N, C-alpha and C positions, 0 to 999 in steps of 0.2 A: 453511552451507546447501548449498553445492555438494557438500560431502563427503557430505551426506545425499541427494544425487540431485535436489536442487531447482534448477531452472533460474532463476538470478537474474542481474540486471544492476544495477549500481550507477549512480548519477548520473555518477560518474567514467568508468565503462565507456561510458556513452552520450554522453559529452562534454556533459553537461547541468548540471554544477556551476555554481551561481550564477544559473541561469535562473529566471525567475519560476515560482511554484507552478502557475499555470494552464497554462503551457507544458510543465512537467514532467508534469502530469496528462494533457495531450493527447498528449504523446509516448508515455507509458506505454500509453495507450489504443490508439494507433496500432500499438503493438507487441503488443497483446493481453496486457499485463501489469498486474497490480495494483501500486499504489505503497504503500510503507511509509514512514511519516514520524513524527517527533516534533512536527511543527508542527500540533498539534491544532486550534487556533482557525482557522487559515487553511484547512486542508483540510475542516473541518466546514462552513465558509462556502462553499467551492467546491462541495462535494457538493450542498448545498441549492440553490445558484445554478444549477448545471448541470442538476439534475433539474427545477427550475422553468422553465428555458429549453428543456426537451425534449432536452437533450444527454445523452449517455451516456458512462460511463467503465468501465474494466475492474476497478474495485474500489479501495478505499482502506483501508489498515490503519493504525491510529494507536495510539501509546503515549506516555505522559508520559516525557520525557527523564529519565534516571537513576532511574527507578522500578524497573527490572529489570536484573539483571546481563546480560551478553552471553549467557551460557549459558541463562539463563531466557528471554530474548528468542527464542533459537534454538529451545528446546523448545516454546514457545508457537506460534511461527510454523510449525514442523513439524506440530504438531497441527492448526492451521488449514488448512494446505496439504493434509493428509491427509483432512480432513473435507469441504472445499468444493471443488467443481469450478470451472473458469474461468467457466462459465455461472452458477453459484451466486454468484460474486463480482461479476458484472456489476451495476453501479450500487449496490453494497453498501458501506456504511460500517461497518467492523468495528473493535472496540477490542481490543487485545492482552490487556487485563485479563480478557476474557471467555473466554480460552483457557487458563486455568490448570489 
């Protein structure tokens, strides 16, 4: 993604490995970044909870693990990044499968 000019940060870069999902979502939001995860169930739940509580996030992109090759994930993510602004992603739950 970086080679395509996309500003990305991994959980390792952010020193967030092993942190709970809600903490990672809060961190990403504080940085103005959407989060990409294979943890579909937990992040769908968090998205619904946060909106119900009036909290906002910077966007969540989800995919089923091992559904797409790394190359296909990158192609779809690049399409998403090229189509949606940071404002478009605000409080949005997006599925990678929609970006084929």
